[in-house]
N, C-alpha and C positions, 0 to 999 in steps of 0.2 A: 316398728317401725320409729320410735322414739328414744330403745335402747339404741338402736344403732344412730340412729343422730345424738343421743345426746354423749354416744359413746367415743365418736368424729367428734366430735365440740371437745370432749376433755383434751384427746390427742392432741388436737391442733390447740387450743392455751394448750395441753402442757410446754411444747415442743416452743412455743413462741414468747413462753415465759421463760424458757433456757435461756433460748434466743437473744430476747431481752438480755437477762445476768451479763450474760458474753459481751455484750454490743455495748452495757452501757459501763461495764470494766477501762474495756480502752476506747471508749470517747475519753472517760474520766485519764484515764492513763499517758494518751494522747494530749490533752488538753496539761497536763501537769506538766510531761514533760518538753514540749515547747514553751510553757513558761521558764523553765529549766534555763532551755538553750536563750531564748533572751537576757536573762539573769547574767549567765557567763559571757557570754557578747558583752554587754554592759560593761561586766568587771573587765574585760580584757581590753577592748578601748579606754578605761580609764588606767590600765597599766602602760598603754601605750604612747599616751596622752603624758606621763610620768616612769619611763623607763628605769629608769633612778631609784624609784621609792618605789615599796611595793603595796597595794591600794588595803584600805585595812578589811581586813573580817570580821565577820559578828563573830563577835564571842560568846562563848557556851549561859553567861549569862543575859548577854539580852534576850529582848525580849521578842525577836525574829527567831533566835535558836531555841524560848521556850513555848512560845506558843505555836506558830505556825513549822519548827523542827529543822528551822534552816540548816545546815551541813556545807562548809569550804573547807576543802584543802589542792594547797597551791603546789605544785614542783618549778621551783623556777634556777637554771645551776645548778638542778645536785641538793639543795635544801629545800624541800619540806615545813611547809607550815600548813595547821589547821584551824579551824573552829570547835572543833572539837574532839580534842585530844581520847577521847575513849574507844570511836570508831577509827580511827588511825588504823589500827594495827588488820579490821577487819579489811578496808577498805587499799590498804597499801600496793599491795597487788595489782588492785588495778589501775596503778599509774605508770605500771610496763608497757603497757598497748600504745600505739602509735590513732588509733581507731577512734574514730569517732560518734560515739553512744547514747543510746538509752538503756540503764543496767534497772535492774529487780537485787535489790541486798538484803537478805535479813538475817538480823543479829537478835537472839533469844524472842524475845518475845516481837521484836520491831521490825518493820520492812521501813527500806528507803529508795528511793527511786533516784537513781543518782546519774546526770550527766555528765559526762564524760570531754574534754576539750582539748586539746593538744593546738601548742602553737609554737611560733616562732617572733617575738618581738629585736629587735635592734640585734642580730647575732646570739641571741641567748629563747632558746629552748624550754619548754614546759611544760605541766599537764595542769591540766585546773577541772576539776571535779566537785560539783552543785548537785547534790541533794535537795530531800526533801522527804520526811516521814508521810509511808501511803496509805497506813495503817488504820488512822482516824478516816479517813478517804473511802476504806474499806467496809468502814465497821458502821461510814452514813448510805451507804451505794448499798450495803445488805440491807440493810431497816429498811430504805426506797423499794428493793430489790421486792422485799418479803409482804411489803403494804400492796403494791401494785396486784404483785399475787394475791393476796385478801380482796381487793377491787376487786378482780378482773374473776377470781371464783365468784364472788356474788355474782357480778353482773352475769356468770355461765348460768350459777341455779337459777333467775331469774327469767334468765331468754330459754333454758328448761322450762320451765315453768310456763311461758307467756308460748311455749312451743307446745307444752299438752295443751293449754285452754283452745290455741290456734287449731293444732288436728282435732281436739275433742270437737270443736262447733262446728268444721271440715267434715268430720267421721256423721258428725249428728240427720244432714238430712238422706246418707249411707242407711242408719237405721232407722230412719222412717220411706225411707225406696224399698229394704225389704218389708217389713211391716202390710206394704203399700200390695205387692209382688202374692205376700201370702193373703193376705185381703183379696184380688184377684183371682190364686187358685181357688180360694171356700166361695168365691163365685159373690160376695158382697160386693162388689165396685167392679164397674167396663174399663176407667183408662186412670194410668199414673195422673193422682193431681195432686205436686207439689215443688215448692221453691228449692232448687239448687244451686251450687256452684256454675260460674258460665262454663267450666270443663264440664260437668255433665246434663248438661242443657239437650246437646244433638242426643246422646243416649236417650236419656227422657223421651225424645220429639221422632226415636229411633220405636224405642219401642211401644209409644204410642202407635203409631204409624203402623206396627208388624198386629196389631190389640185390638187396629177397627180393617184391616186386611185380612185377618182372620176373623172378625166378624160379616166386614162385609158375605165372605166366600164361602158363611155357615150361611146365611142368610139366602145370599143366590141358588147354594143348593135345595135349599127349603123350598123358594119359589118354583124351581127349573121340577123336581121332585112333584109339587103340587101342580103346575102348567101340564108335565109329561099324562101324571094323572087321570087330570080334567081332561086332555088334549087325546085319551088310549081309550077312557070308559065308553065311549059311545061305538065309535067302533071294533071294537074287544060284543059289545054287546051286542050290538049285531052279527055279529062272525059269528059267537057261540049260538045265537040262536037260529043261523042256518044253519051249523054242522051238530046243532040234535035236532029239526026237525025233519021230517020223511020227503021232502016232497025233491025230486031229481032237478041234480045243478047242472044247467043248461049253460050254456057259451054266457047269455047274457049276464045270469047271474054271476057267475061264474069270474065274468070281468070286475063287479062291481067287488067281484072275495075281493080280487087285487087288486083293487085301487083302492082298498078301504086296508092293505095289508101294504101298500108300497105308504098310505100316510102314516102309517105308524110305525115305516122305517125309516122316513123321514125326520116327522116330531123325533125319533130318539138319536137320530144323529146332528140331526141340529141340538138337542140338550147335550150328547156328547162333545158336539163342539163349545158347544156352553162354558163344562165341563174346563175345558180344557185354559180357560181363559187366565193367566196368570196375575194379572194388574203390575202395577206402579211399582209396587212395594216390590217385585221380584228383586232389583237391581243389577239391572243385563243390561245391555249394549245391544244392537243391531247395525249389521254395515249395508246400508242402503241398495248400494249399486250392489253387490251383492244375488244379494235372497231379491231383490227384481228380478235379473236379471234368472238367476234361476227360475221363478215362478212365468218369462216368459218363454222362456222353451219349453212348460212342459204345457202353456197353455198353446204354445205355436204347434203342438202337432194334438194336440185334444183338439182345435179350429182349425187344419193344414187349408181353410179354404180362406182363412184371416189372414191380415197382415196386419204384425206388430208396430206399430214406427216408434223408439222407443229414444226418445233426447230428454238426456242431462248432466247440470254442466257438475259431477260427481268425482270423487276421486272413489280410489280402492278403499278410502279409507274414511269414512263420512261417513257417523254413526251415528245413532236416536236414542235415546234413555227410553227404552222399551223390550220389552219381550220377542225372541226371534217370531215365535210362534205365529202372539197375537200380532207383529205387524205382519206376519203371510198372511193368514187370516183375512185381516182386515184389507191387503191390497188385492189378492185370494178372491172375493168376493165379489168386488169389484169387477177384473178384469174378467173373471167367469163371467157375471150377467156381459157385462160388454161384448165378449167374445158369441152370444147366445143371439142378441138384438142387433152386431151390427153388419149392413152388405160386404164391407171387400174392408176396409181400414178400421182401424182402433188407435190412437194416439198417446203416446204418456208420456207427459214430460214432467219434473222434479226437482226441484229446488233445496237448497237446506239454507234457510239462514235465523237464527232464533224457532229456531224448527225446519218442521218439514212442510212444502206442501207438493200436495200428491196430485198432477191433473189429471183426466181418465175420461177423451174421448174419444165415442163411435160416430158410424155413419150412420145407422139402421133410422128406424120410424120416430124416433122418441118417444115421447108423454108430453102428454096434455099437459098445458099449464094449470087447471082445474084438478088435476090425477093427482102432480107432485107432492100434496103435502099425503095423501095416502102413503108413498113410499117411508118405506121403514116402521105397518101399521104392523105388528104380528102376523099370519097367514094372508096378508093381504099381496094378490096377483091382479097387474091388472095385463094379461092378457093370458086367458088359459089355452091357447093355444099352444104355449112353449113349457117345456116342458123347467120344472118347475114348483117350489112350497112355497113359494114367498116368506122362506122366514130367514132367509141369508141375507137384506139391509137389514131386517131387524138385529140381529146378530150384531154385525159393523157398527150400527147404531150403540148397542151397548159394548162392545169397544170402543166406541168414541168415548162413550161417557164414561168409563172409567177411565182412560189417557185424558180424560178434559180439553178434547180435538172438539172436532165441528166436522162437519160435513154439508153441504151443495148440493142442487140438484140443479139441475140450467136444460134448456132443451134453446140453443141458439138455433138464430131462420136458416144458417150453412151449413148446418150437422143435427146430428141423429142427440141422444143425451150425454152434458157433457157432471160428471163425476170432479168433485172440491176438495179434500181431506187435506186440515189444517190438525198439525200433531204439535205440539208445544216441547220442544227443548228442556227438561229441570236443570 
C-alpha cells in the first residue's frame, strides 16, 4: 500500500512540477510582452506628438541596452533606424509584416522577445520593433523551477515518511488483533480487548458478539444435555426395571410405561426446540404479518372449533430484527396455549413502534392470580387435565431472554388469559 501511495504521489508531483515550469515560463513571457507593448505605445505617442521628429532610441551603450538589453528598430517611410545594429540583419525580415504580434527571436546564444507594432501617423506608415533579452529571465526561471522541484521533493519525502509512520501506527491495532485472535484460538482469552481506530470498532464488536453467542450456545447445549440426562434418568430406569422383571405387564402398568415414554418424548422435543434457538446475533429479519398469518392458518386447522380474530395495522413489509424460526416458536407457543384453553375466540393484536407489541387474549377460564407466578417454571402444569407437559412457556421465557424481550400474563375480569409480548427492535 505504501508503494502504491508513494508511486502515485511521485507521479502527481512530477506532473505538477512539469506543468509549473510551463506555466511559469508562459506567465513571465506574457508579463514581459505586456511591458514591451506599453513601451511601443509610449514611443508611438511621442512620435504622434512630433510627427516630423523621430523619438530618440536607446543607444547600444545606454544603461537600458546593456542591463535590460532593450532593443528598438524603427522603419518609417522606408528608412530604418535601430539601437542595436548587430541585430538588424536578424530582425530586418520582421519589418515586412503588418501583423501585431509577440515573437521569440534567437541569435547565437541569445534569446530575444520582440513585440512588433505596425502604425500610420499623418500619412506616414511604419513598423516599430521593441525587444528585450529573455535568456536571463529564462535562466532565473529555470533556477526557481529547480529550487521548487527540490523543495517539493523534500516535502514529498517528508510526506512519505509521515505516511509510513501513520500507516504503521494505524496497522498496529491489526497486529494486536491478530495476536489476540491467536490467543482466542489457543483458549488463552475469551473476548477481544484492544483499542482500535473508529473504523474497526464495529468489527471488534461483531467479533465479540459472535464469540459471546458461541459461548452462550455452548453453555445452553451443556445445560440442555444435563437437564435432559436428569429428566430421563428416572423414567428410563423405571422402564428398564419393568422390562427386566418377570411380572406380566397388565393394562395399568402399560399405561404407566406409556406415560413415562410420553414424558421422555416431551423432554426430547422440548430440548430439540431449544437447540434450534438462533439468538439475536443471527443477523436476520422476519416479516411479521406473513409469519403470524401463516401460524393462524395452521392453528385454525388444528383447532377448527375456535375463532382466531386477527387485528394488526401492519403492512406486508413490516419486519423485526429476529430470526424467523425463533419468532414462529414464540408466537406458536402462545397461540397453541390459547387454542387449548379458549372456549370460542382468541384475539390477536400486534403493533410495531420501537419494537413489537403482541397481545394474545382468549376467552377461557383464565388463571388465578396466585398461580400466575408459576407460569414459566420448567415442568409446572397448572391443569393436569389438559394435554402438555408444562415446557412451552419455559421455552418462551428463554427465547424472550435471548432477545431482551418480556412477557406479561394477566387475567382480565371480562376474559380468560391475556399474554402481552414485547420485543425490542435493535
